[in-house]
N, C-alpha and C positions, 0 to 999 in steps of 0.2 A: 240023172237022179245021182250019178257018181261024181258029178263038179258039184252040187249040191254037198254032198258026205265030205268033199274033198276040202271044200270054203267052212266045212262046222268045224274039222282038225285043225286046219290051219288057224281060225278063230281062237278053241281051244287052247292051242298053243300058246297064242300070244297072252291069252290070258293068265296062264299058270306063270310065263317068266315075267309077267308086270306085277304078278303079287310075289317078288321077291321080298326074302326078310331083309329087314331093316334093323342091324344091327346095334348103329350109332343110338338110335333111337329105344331100342330094348335097355342099352348099357345107362342111357339118361334116364329113362324113367326108374331103372333100379337105383340108382344114384340118391332119385329125390326120394325113394321110398325111407331109403339108410339113413340120409337125414333127417327123415322127419319121424323115424322111429327115435332117433338118437334124441332129437328136439324134445318129444313125449317121453323121454326115460325108459322105455321100451327094451333100449340095450344099454350097456355099460360104455365109458368113454375107451377101454380097453377093446371092447368088441366092435366100437366104431371104427376105433383104427384099424381094426384087422379088416374090416369090411370096405374101408376105403382106400388099403394100400393094393385089395385085391381088384378093385375097379378102376384103380390105374393101371395095374398087369392086365386088363380087359381092353383097355383103351390103347394100350401098346399093341396089343394082339390086333387090334382092329386097323391101328395106323399100317401096322405090315402088312396085313392083308389088302388093303386098299392101296398101298402104293404100286402096283403094278396097274390097278385099275381090273384087273382080273381075279375073281375070287374061285380056287378052285375046291371040291368037294372037302378035301382035306381041310384047307384053312376054314369053309365053312364049320364042320363040326366041330374044329378044335375052339373057336368062338362060341358056339354054340352051346359046348362043353360046361364051359366058363364061367357063361351064363346061369347055365342051370346048377353047377356047383355053388355059385354065390346065394340064387334065389332058396336053396335048401339050406345052407348055414345062415341067411337070414333068420327063414323060421325058424333053426333051431335054437336062435341066441334069442331071437322074442320070445319063447316058449323056454328058456332058459332052460333045455335038455342036454345041454354040454357039461359036463364035469370038470374040474379045474384040476 
C-alpha cells in the first residue's frame, strides 16, 4: 500500500515537471496575434511599433533566462509578467481604450 502511494506521488511529480511553461511559444503566439491585428487594421502603426518593441524586450528576457539553462522562480515570474502586460496592452489597443 505504501509502495503504490509512493509511486503515485512520484508519477504526479513527474507529470507536473513535464508540464512546464513554454515561454518562447507563448511569446511567438502573442507576436502572431499582434501581426494579425495590425494586418486587419485593429491597431494603428504606432501601437504596432510599441507592441513589437515590447515583444523584442520579452525575447531578450527569455534569452537571458535561458542562458544558463536554469529558470529561477524570479526569472519565470518576470517573463510571465511581461507576457501578461503585453496581452493586456494589446487588448487595450484593440478596444481603443487608451487615451493619447
